[in-house]
C-alpha positions in Angstrom: -63.8 -54.7 -63.8 -67.3 -53.4 -63.9 -67.4 -52.7 -60.1 -70.4 -54.7 -59.4 -70.6 -58.2 -57.5 -70.6 -61.6 -58.9 -73.9 -62.3 -57.5 -75.5 -59.2 -58.8 -74.0 -59.8 -62.5 -75.3 -63.4 -62.3 -78.6 -62.2 -61.3 -78.6 -59.8 -64.2 -77.7 -62.5 -66.7 -80.7 -64.7 -65.2 -83.1 -61.8 -65.3 -83.6 -61.9 -61.4 -82.2 -58.6 -60.6 -84.1 -55.1 -60.7 -83.6 -53.0 -63.8 -79.9 -52.0 -63.9 -79.0 -48.2 -63.7 -77.5 -46.3 -66.3 -74.3 -46.3 -64.3 -74.1 -50.1 -64.1 -74.8 -50.3 -67.9 -71.9 -48.0 -68.6 -69.6 -50.0 -66.4 -70.7 -53.2 -68.3 -70.2 -51.8 -71.8 -66.6 -50.8 -70.5 -65.7 -54.3 -68.7 -67.3 -56.2 -71.7 -65.6 -54.2 -74.3 -68.7 -53.5 -76.3 -68.9 -52.0 -79.7 -71.5 -49.2 -80.1 -74.0 -51.5 -81.7 -73.5 -54.0 -78.9 -73.8 -51.3 -76.2 -77.1 -50.2 -77.9 -78.5 -53.7 -77.7 -77.5 -54.0 -74.1 -79.4 -50.8 -73.1 -82.4 -52.1 -75.1 -82.3 -55.3 -73.2 -82.2 -53.5 -69.9 -85.1 -51.3 -70.8 -83.2 -48.0 -71.2 -83.2 -45.5 -74.1 -79.9 -46.0 -76.2 -77.4 -43.1 -75.6 -77.2 -40.7 -78.5 -74.1 -41.5 -80.4 -73.5 -37.7 -81.3 -73.5 -36.5 -77.8 -71.8 -39.4 -75.9 -68.1 -39.3 -75.6 -67.4 -41.7 -72.6 -67.7 -44.9 -75.0 -64.1 -46.1 -75.9 -64.1 -48.6 -78.9 -62.7 -52.1 -78.1 -59.7 -51.4 -80.4 -58.6 -48.3 -78.5 -58.8 -50.0 -75.3 -56.7 -52.9 -76.7 -54.0 -50.7 -77.8 -53.9 -48.9 -74.5 -53.8 -52.2 -72.6 -50.9 -53.7 -74.9 -48.6 -50.6 -74.3 -46.7 -51.6 -71.1 -43.6 -49.5 -71.4 -45.1 -46.0 -71.9 -47.9 -44.1 -70.5 -51.1 -44.1 -72.7 -54.5 -43.0 -72.2 -57.8 -42.0 -73.9 -59.2 -38.5 -73.6 -62.1 -36.7 -75.0 -61.6 -33.6 -77.0 -62.9 -31.6 -74.2 -60.0 -32.8 -71.9 -61.6 -35.7 -70.0 -59.5 -38.8 -69.3 -61.9 -41.9 -70.0 -59.2 -44.8 -70.1 -55.6 -45.3 -68.9 -53.0 -48.1 -68.9 -51.2 -49.1 -65.9 -48.3 -46.9 -66.3 -50.4 -43.8 -67.0 -52.2 -44.5 -63.7 -48.7 -44.6 -62.0 -47.6 -41.3 -63.7 -50.9 -39.2 -63.8 -53.0 -40.8 -61.0 -56.0 -43.2 -61.3 -58.7 -41.4 -63.1 -61.2 -44.3 -63.0 -63.0 -43.0 -59.8 -63.0 -39.4 -60.8 -66.2 -37.8 -62.3 -67.4 -34.6 -63.8 -64.9 -31.8 -63.8 -62.5 -33.5 -61.5 -61.3 -35.6 -64.4 -61.1 -32.6 -66.9 -57.4 -31.5 -67.1 -58.4 -28.0 -68.7 -60.8 -27.3 -66.1 -58.3 -28.3 -63.3 -55.5 -26.3 -65.0 -57.5 -23.1 -64.9 -59.3 -23.4 -61.5 -57.0 -25.6 -59.3 -53.5 -23.9 -58.3 -52.3 -27.6 -57.6 -52.5 -28.4 -61.3 -49.7 -26.2 -62.2 -47.1 -26.8 -59.4 -44.7 -28.8 -61.7 -44.7 -26.3 -64.5 -41.9 -23.6 -64.4 -43.7 -20.0 -64.3 -42.2 -19.1 -67.7 -44.1 -22.1 -69.3 -47.4 -21.7 -67.8 -48.6 -19.0 -70.1 -47.7 -21.0 -73.2 -49.6 -24.1 -71.6 -52.5 -22.0 -70.8 -52.7 -20.7 -74.5 -52.3 -24.2 -75.9 -55.0 -25.5 -73.8 -57.4 -23.0 -74.8 -56.8 -23.0 -78.6 -57.3 -26.7 -78.5 -60.6 -26.2 -76.4 -61.9 -23.7 -79.0 -61.3 -26.1 -81.9 -63.3 -28.8 -80.1 -66.1 -26.1 -79.1 -66.5 -25.0 -82.8 -66.6 -28.6 -84.0 -69.1 -30.0 -81.3 -71.3 -26.8 -80.7 -73.1 -28.9 -77.9 -74.4 -28.3 -74.5 -71.4 -30.0 -72.9 -68.8 -27.8 -74.6 -70.8 -24.7 -74.0 -71.0 -25.6 -70.4 -67.5 -26.2 -69.7 -66.5 -22.9 -71.6 -69.2 -21.2 -69.6 -67.9 -22.4 -66.3 -64.3 -21.7 -67.1 -65.3 -18.0 -68.3 -67.0 -17.5 -65.2 -64.4 -18.9 -62.7 -61.1 -18.2 -64.3 -60.2 -14.5 -65.7 -57.2 -15.9 -67.3 -59.2 -18.2 -69.3 -61.7 -15.6 -70.3 -59.2 -13.5 -71.5 -57.5 -16.1 -73.7 -61.0 -17.2 -74.9 -61.5 -13.7 -76.2 -58.5 -14.1 -78.3 -60.1 -16.5 -80.5 -57.0 -18.7 -81.3 -57.6 -22.0 -82.5 -55.2 -24.9 -82.9 -55.7 -28.6 -82.5 -53.2 -30.2 -80.1 -51.2 -32.9 -81.7 -47.8 -33.2 -80.0 -45.9 -31.3 -77.5 -43.4 -31.8 -74.5 -44.9 -32.6 -71.2 -43.2 -32.1 -67.7 -44.6 -34.1 -64.7 -43.3 -33.6 -61.2 -43.8 -37.2 -60.0 -43.7 -37.6 -56.0 -41.8 -40.8 -56.0 -39.4 -40.7 -59.1 -38.9 -36.9 -59.6 -39.4 -35.0 -62.8 -40.6 -36.8 -65.9 -39.9 -35.2 -69.5 -42.1 -36.7 -72.0 -43.1 -36.2 -75.6 -46.8 -36.3 -75.9 -48.4 -37.4 -79.4 -51.9 -37.2 -79.9 -53.7 -39.7 -82.3 -57.2 -38.5 -83.2 -60.1 -40.8 -84.1 -62.1 -40.0 -87.3 -64.5 -37.5 -85.9 -61.8 -36.1 -83.4 -64.0 -36.6 -80.5 -61.6 -38.9 -78.7 -57.7 -38.8 -78.7 -55.1 -41.6 -77.9 -52.4 -39.8 -75.9 -49.0 -41.5 -76.0 -46.3 -40.5 -73.7 -42.6 -41.3 -74.7 -39.4 -40.4 -73.3 -36.1 -40.0 -75.1 -34.3 -43.3 -75.1 -31.4 -43.3 -72.4 -32.6 -40.5 -70.6 -33.1 -40.3 -67.0 -37.0 -40.3 -67.7 -36.6 -43.4 -69.5 -35.1 -45.1 -66.6 -37.8 -43.7 -64.3 -40.5 -45.1 -66.4 -38.9 -48.5 -66.3 -38.9 -48.4 -62.5 -42.5 -47.3 -62.3 -43.5 -50.0 -64.7 -41.9 -52.5 -62.4 -43.2 -51.2 -59.0 -46.3 -49.6 -60.0 -48.0 -46.9 -57.8 -51.4 -47.2 -56.0 -51.7 -43.6 -55.1 -51.9 -40.2 -57.0 -48.4 -39.5 -57.6 -48.2 -36.5 -59.9 -48.4 -32.8 -59.0 -49.3 -32.0 -62.7 -51.8 -34.0 -65.0 
């Protein structure tokens, strides 16, 4: 679960291994489902500075992880308010692709939407303008709430690389995204139409996104099929 060998983990516990890297500690925090207090203690034991809680958004609480893991019949994932996917259940990985190995901007759906044409292939052209507007308005709300280097860097890169984003950013529209209809072109089962409900944590830095089909629809049947067979590859054209 942490992506390290049993031998290395054993040597860590016995204090026979070299000082673990920050990447290893981050993986152990996730695998052991540590709370923030427990995570901070682990970092101190390993001789590293404790992460700044106000600037770190890749720690998912054990409660949120448990909710994601217990939902087997609908896709569920945890995202930051800047659009990064940081936890998924198995069905979400089957629908949206496995984001566990992605890093940086590769796992940011807002950045991908405005810089990677492939991210839009499942959206009809008449819906793309509205999708762009929704994403920018939600990002502006997060940017204003955070006012930190990570948010400023993301916006700066998008303004430099996407004239469309820059134009929408100048409109100053602000709206936290809470619910919408999502269309996903899945390479194995075809079009999926899902109602997305976003549940925000207390400080709105992370979002639990739930994707539900209308009962009795073809999408519901397709999700049941995906839940049974799984999908090891990156099946979707649109995240």
